[in-house]
C-alpha positions in Angstrom: 192.1 51.8 119.6 190.6 55.2 119.3 186.9 55.5 119.8 184.2 58.1 119.0 182.5 56.9 122.2 183.9 55.3 125.2 182.6 51.7 125.8 184.9 49.1 127.2 186.8 47.3 124.5 185.4 44.0 125.6 181.8 45.3 125.2 182.3 46.2 121.5 180.4 44.3 118.9 182.3 43.4 115.7 180.9 45.1 112.6 180.5 41.7 111.0 178.0 40.5 113.7 175.6 43.4 113.2 172.2 42.8 111.6 171.7 43.9 108.1 170.2 43.0 104.7 171.6 39.8 103.1 173.9 40.3 100.1 175.5 38.3 97.3 179.1 37.1 97.0 181.4 39.7 95.4 178.8 42.4 95.0 177.3 42.5 98.5 174.1 44.6 98.6 174.8 46.4 95.3 171.6 45.1 93.6 169.5 46.5 96.5 170.7 50.0 95.9 169.5 52.0 92.9 172.0 54.6 91.8 169.4 57.4 91.5 167.6 56.3 94.6 170.4 55.1 96.8 169.6 57.6 99.6 166.0 56.4 99.8 166.9 52.7 99.6 169.3 53.0 102.6 166.7 55.0 104.5 164.1 52.3 103.9 166.5 49.6 105.0 167.2 51.6 108.2 163.5 51.5 109.1 163.9 47.7 109.5 167.4 47.4 111.1 167.7 50.4 113.4 170.4 52.9 114.2 173.4 50.7 113.6 173.5 48.0 110.9 175.9 46.6 108.3 175.9 46.5 104.5 178.5 46.0 101.9 179.2 47.2 98.3 181.4 44.7 96.7 183.8 43.6 99.4 183.7 47.0 101.1 182.1 46.7 104.6 179.8 49.5 105.5 178.5 50.6 108.9 175.2 52.5 108.5 174.5 55.0 111.3 171.2 56.8 111.7 171.5 58.1 115.3 172.1 61.9 115.3 174.3 61.8 118.4 176.6 59.1 117.0 176.7 60.9 113.6 177.7 64.1 115.3 180.5 62.3 117.1 181.8 60.9 113.8 181.6 64.2 112.1 183.5 65.9 114.9 186.3 63.3 114.5 187.3 64.6 111.1 189.8 64.9 109.5 191.9 62.8 111.9 189.5 59.9 112.6 187.6 59.9 109.3 188.0 61.0 105.7 186.0 61.0 102.5 185.9 57.4 101.0 189.0 56.8 99.0 186.9 55.7 96.0 185.7 59.3 95.6 189.2 60.8 95.6 190.4 58.0 93.3 187.6 58.8 90.8 188.6 62.4 90.9 192.3 61.6 90.5 191.6 59.3 87.5 189.8 62.1 85.8 192.8 64.4 86.3 191.0 66.5 89.0 192.9 68.4 91.7 191.8 67.9 95.3 190.1 70.9 96.6 188.9 71.4 100.2 186.1 68.9 99.7 188.5 66.0 99.0 191.7 67.2 100.7 192.7 65.5 103.9 195.1 66.1 106.8 197.5 69.0 106.5 196.5 69.7 103.0 192.9 70.2 104.1 193.9 72.5 107.0 195.9 74.7 104.7 193.1 74.9 102.1 190.5 75.4 104.7 192.2 78.6 105.8 192.4 79.9 102.3 188.7 79.0 101.5 187.5 80.6 104.8 189.1 83.8 103.9 187.2 83.8 100.6 183.9 83.1 102.5 184.5 85.6 105.3 181.5 87.8 106.1 183.2 91.0 105.0 184.1 89.3 101.7 180.5 88.1 101.1 179.2 91.7 101.8 181.6 93.0 99.1 180.2 90.5 96.6 176.5 91.2 97.4 175.7 93.8 94.8 176.6 91.3 92.1 174.3 88.7 93.7 171.5 91.2 93.7 172.0 92.0 90.0 171.8 88.3 89.2 168.6 88.0 91.2 167.1 91.0 89.3 167.8 89.3 86.0 166.1 86.1 87.2 163.1 88.2 88.3 162.9 89.9 84.8 163.0 86.5 83.1 160.2 85.2 85.2 158.2 88.4 84.7 158.3 87.9 81.0 157.1 84.3 81.4 154.3 85.3 83.7 153.1 88.1 81.3 153.1 85.6 78.4 151.4 82.9 80.4 154.2 80.5 80.0 155.3 77.7 82.3 158.8 78.1 83.8 161.3 75.3 83.8 162.1 75.7 87.4 165.2 73.5 87.9 166.9 74.8 84.8 166.3 78.5 85.6 167.5 78.0 89.2 170.7 76.3 87.9 171.3 79.3 85.6 170.9 81.5 88.6 173.4 79.6 90.8 175.9 79.3 87.9 175.7 83.1 87.3 176.1 83.7 91.0 179.1 81.4 91.4 180.8 82.6 88.2 180.3 86.2 89.3 181.0 86.0 93.0 183.8 83.5 92.8 185.6 84.4 89.6 184.5 87.9 88.6 182.9 86.5 85.4 179.4 87.6 84.3 178.5 84.7 82.2 174.8 85.6 82.3 173.2 82.3 81.4 169.9 83.7 82.6 169.6 86.0 79.6 171.9 84.3 77.1 171.2 80.6 77.6 173.3 77.7 78.9 177.0 78.3 79.3 179.6 75.7 78.3 180.8 75.5 81.9 177.2 74.7 83.1 176.9 71.9 80.5 180.2 70.3 81.6 179.2 70.6 85.3 176.1 68.5 84.8 178.1 65.7 83.1 180.9 65.7 85.6 178.6 65.5 88.6 176.7 62.6 87.1 180.0 60.8 86.3 181.5 61.3 89.8 178.3 59.9 91.4 178.3 56.9 89.1 181.9 56.0 89.6 181.7 56.3 93.4 179.0 53.6 93.5 180.4 51.1 91.0 182.6 48.5 92.8 184.5 47.5 89.7 186.4 50.2 87.7 185.5 49.0 84.2 186.5 52.3 82.7 190.2 51.5 83.3 189.8 48.7 80.7 186.9 49.7 78.5 185.7 53.2 77.8 182.0 53.5 77.1 180.6 56.5 75.2 179.6 58.1 78.5 183.1 57.7 79.8 184.6 59.4 76.8 182.1 62.3 77.1 182.9 62.5 80.8 186.7 62.8 80.2 186.1 65.4 77.5 184.0 67.4 80.0 186.7 67.3 82.6 189.3 68.6 80.1 187.0 71.4 79.1 186.4 72.3 82.7 190.1 72.3 83.4 190.6 74.6 80.5 187.9 77.0 81.7 189.3 76.9 85.3 192.8 77.8 84.0 191.2 80.6 82.1 189.5 82.0 85.3 192.8 81.8 87.2 194.8 83.4 84.5 192.4 86.4 84.2 192.4 86.8 88.0 196.2 86.8 88.1 196.3 89.4 85.4 193.8 91.6 87.2 195.9 91.4 90.4 199.1 92.1 88.5 197.5 95.2 86.9 196.1 96.3 90.2 198.2 95.2 93.2 195.7 96.6 95.7 193.4 93.7 94.9 195.7 91.4 97.0 194.7 93.4 100.1 191.1 94.0 98.9 190.0 91.1 96.6 187.0 91.7 94.4 185.9 88.1 94.2 186.6 84.8 95.9 189.2 83.6 93.4 191.3 86.7 94.0 190.9 86.1 97.8 192.1 82.5 97.4 195.1 83.6 95.2 196.0 86.3 97.7 195.8 83.8 100.6 197.8 81.2 98.6 200.5 83.8 97.9 201.1 84.5 101.6 204.4 83.1 102.9 204.0 79.7 104.5 200.4 79.1 103.2 201.2 75.6 102.0 199.0 76.3 99.0 200.1 75.7 95.4 198.5 76.4 92.0 196.9 72.9 91.9 195.1 73.5 95.2 193.7 76.7 93.8 192.6 74.8 90.7 190.9 72.2 92.9 189.0 74.7 94.9 187.8 76.6 91.8 186.3 73.3 90.6 184.9 72.6 94.0 183.1 75.9 94.1 181.6 75.3 90.7 180.5 71.8 91.5 179.2 72.4 95.0 177.8 75.9 94.4 175.7 75.1 91.3 173.8 71.9 92.3 173.3 72.1 96.1 171.7 75.6 96.2 169.6 75.2 93.1 168.3 71.9 94.4 167.4 73.5 97.8 165.6 76.3 96.0 163.6 73.9 93.7 162.4 72.0 96.7 161.6 75.2 98.7 159.5 76.6 95.8 157.7 73.2 95.5 157.0 73.0 99.2 155.7 76.6 99.5 153.3 76.0 96.6 151.9 73.0 98.6 151.5 75.1 101.8 149.5 78.3 101.1 149.7 79.7 104.7 153.5 79.5 104.8 153.7 80.9 101.3 151.4 83.9 102.3 153.5 84.6 105.4 156.8 84.5 103.4 155.3 86.8 100.8 154.2 89.3 103.4 157.6 89.3 105.0 159.4 89.9 101.7 157.0 92.6 100.5 157.5 94.4 103.9 161.3 94.0 104.2 162.8 93.6 100.7 160.3 94.3 97.9 162.7 95.6 95.2 165.9 93.9 93.9 167.2 97.3 92.8 167.5 98.3 96.4 168.4 95.0 98.1 170.9 95.2 100.9 172.5 92.4 102.8 170.9 93.7 106.0 167.5 93.2 104.4 168.3 89.6 103.6 169.4 89.1 107.3 165.9 90.4 108.3 164.1 87.7 106.3 163.7 85.5 109.3 160.7 83.5 108.2 162.1 83.0 104.7 165.3 81.7 106.4 163.1 79.3 108.5 161.4 78.1 105.3 164.7 77.4 103.7 165.9 75.4 106.7 162.6 73.5 106.9 162.8 72.6 103.2 166.4 71.3 103.7 165.2 69.3 106.7 162.6 67.5 104.6 164.5 67.5 101.3 168.2 67.8 102.1 170.6 68.2 99.1 172.9 65.9 101.0 170.8 63.2 102.7 173.8 61.2 103.7 177.6 61.5 104.2 179.8 58.5 103.5 183.1 58.5 105.4 186.0 56.1 105.8 187.8 55.2 109.0 191.5 56.3 109.2 192.1 53.9 112.1 190.5 51.2 114.2 187.8 52.9 116.2 184.4 52.5 117.6 181.0 54.0 116.8 178.6 53.5 119.6 179.2 50.0 120.8 180.4 48.8 117.3 184.1 48.0 116.6 185.0 49.6 113.2 188.2 48.4 111.6 190.4 50.8 109.7 189.3 51.6 106.2 185.7 50.6 106.8 183.1 52.9 105.4 180.7 54.6 107.8 177.5 55.8 106.0 175.9 58.6 108.0 172.1 58.9 107.3 171.3 62.6 107.9 167.6 62.3 107.1 166.4 59.9 109.8 166.1 61.4 113.3 165.3 64.8 111.7 162.1 63.3 110.2 161.2 60.9 113.0 157.9 61.5 114.9 159.6 60.3 118.1 162.0 63.2 117.8 159.8 66.0 116.4 156.1 66.9 116.5 154.5 66.6 113.1 157.9 65.5 111.8 156.6 64.8 108.2 155.0 68.2 108.0 156.4 71.4 106.5 156.4 73.8 109.5 158.9 76.6 109.3 157.8 78.0 112.6 159.6 75.2 114.4 162.9 76.9 113.4 161.8 80.2 115.1 160.7 78.4 118.3 163.0 77.0 120.9 163.4 73.3 120.3 165.8 70.6 119.2 165.3 70.8 115.5 168.7 72.5 115.0 170.4 69.6 116.7 168.6 67.0 114.5 168.9 68.6 111.0 172.4 69.1 109.6 172.0 70.2 106.0 175.5 71.7 105.9 177.2 68.9 107.9 178.7 69.4 111.3 182.1 69.5 113.1 185.4 70.9 111.7 184.3 70.2 108.1 181.1 72.1 108.3 180.4 73.5 104.8 182.3 76.8 104.5 179.8 78.2 101.9 176.7 77.8 104.1 176.2 81.6 104.6 176.6 82.3 100.9 174.2 79.5 100.0 171.5 80.8 102.4 172.0 84.3 101.1 171.5 83.0 97.5 168.3 81.3 98.6 167.0 84.4 100.3 167.8 86.7 97.3 166.1 84.3 94.9 163.0 83.9 97.1 162.8 87.6 97.6 162.8 88.1 93.8 160.1 85.5 93.5 157.8 86.3 96.4 158.2 90.1 96.1 156.9 90.3 92.6 154.7 87.2 91.9 152.0 85.0 93.2 152.8 81.3 92.7 149.9 79.7 90.8 151.4 76.2 90.8 154.6 74.2 90.9 154.2 70.8 89.3 156.0 68.1 87.3 158.2 65.3 88.6 158.6 65.8 92.4 160.2 62.4 93.0 163.6 62.4 94.6 166.7 61.6 92.5 170.2 61.3 93.8 173.2 62.3 91.6 175.8 64.7 93.0 173.0 65.9 95.3 169.4 64.9 96.0 167.1 66.8 93.7 163.6 66.7 92.2 162.9 65.7 88.6 161.9 68.4 86.2 159.6 70.9 87.9 157.5 73.5 86.2 156.2 76.7 87.8 153.5 79.1 86.8 153.4 82.6 88.1 151.1 85.7 88.1 152.4 89.2 88.6 151.3 90.3 92.1 148.6 92.9 92.3 149.8 96.4 92.9 
């Protein structure tokens, strides 16, 4: 039996003997987990039962892990020891989705990882940066008009427009410009697909195989529309590369980089894998970054001293979107610290569920093959026993020497660390530079409760701005 730690086999505790909340026959602990609050419900239960405890959803046994060291060991054991839960891949397969790097496993994942990493390589990101700066300037202009007219800004919605425009432009060479022209069809489908995937991953009985509710019919229509849009992106990219063969050596966007990598001899990548990763970029790129930005703006509005320091840094280093450079963004060290601190307190992914590929051990617990291991990422990172003033928003902790970087894992850890982390942080810094360089934040209010769908995000937030003096 493989283990993520090395206790003697005789010392292992069976998963079934662990403490945990009582469940009901057939459904387990399902009634104790609210779909939109599942992350918070598990975190609350963890306060009672400690770093290792058991739960179940339906007949699926679950080991919940809150200890950072054990979680890191589990994440390092991917993809060989652990995979995404099969229910997630099955939900995608049933909807006709192709498995991109997020859902791929084994050899397929290794082949796709190489392709995706080429698209996210630093030199590639640098080539895309001027487009990112243009999208940021459009967002700033939209907010300037609202500030001059004294209007509240629908913060979440505007930031989702921003991230969709960035992903469509950087990834596919398409300037959809939802910031100026309103919601794009792709954006509308994304919202529905992310909600549907989250729902189906948590429901133990696949009712939709037998009875289609109105939501299921809308979901399946959205998936078809997304597939049509994805095929369109790929066809346009193929045509551009055919018309200009130099693009294979110097891709102008991430999709071209993926197609060039897939076309290399022995890549192991086919058209379906490219389709899967186009969809993955859209799904992951839109919601995770916009959620992180929404929480960051909300937290800065609650902490005037941090806000003032971030404003001063932006106005000194990168005051004008028309002249943004990637080097300026790299110099925004305090803004970067603010982003990491916001993701420590309000992580877009507060947990990672995995499934054991083999009999193994986590700590001193025997984990049978196919058991689910639920890694709670927001536990040690907000524990007073681990960090001073753990519940407080203190960006300076990221600039000091300390253990916060070992405790907070907003982009995961191990071999499957998020490949888009640098791009996401760059998007955050561009958006914050556009906000803090031109405006004073008067307020950020609305529904600041946490809701979990595809990611953990706030409810509808509104922001009011004033043009900065001078």
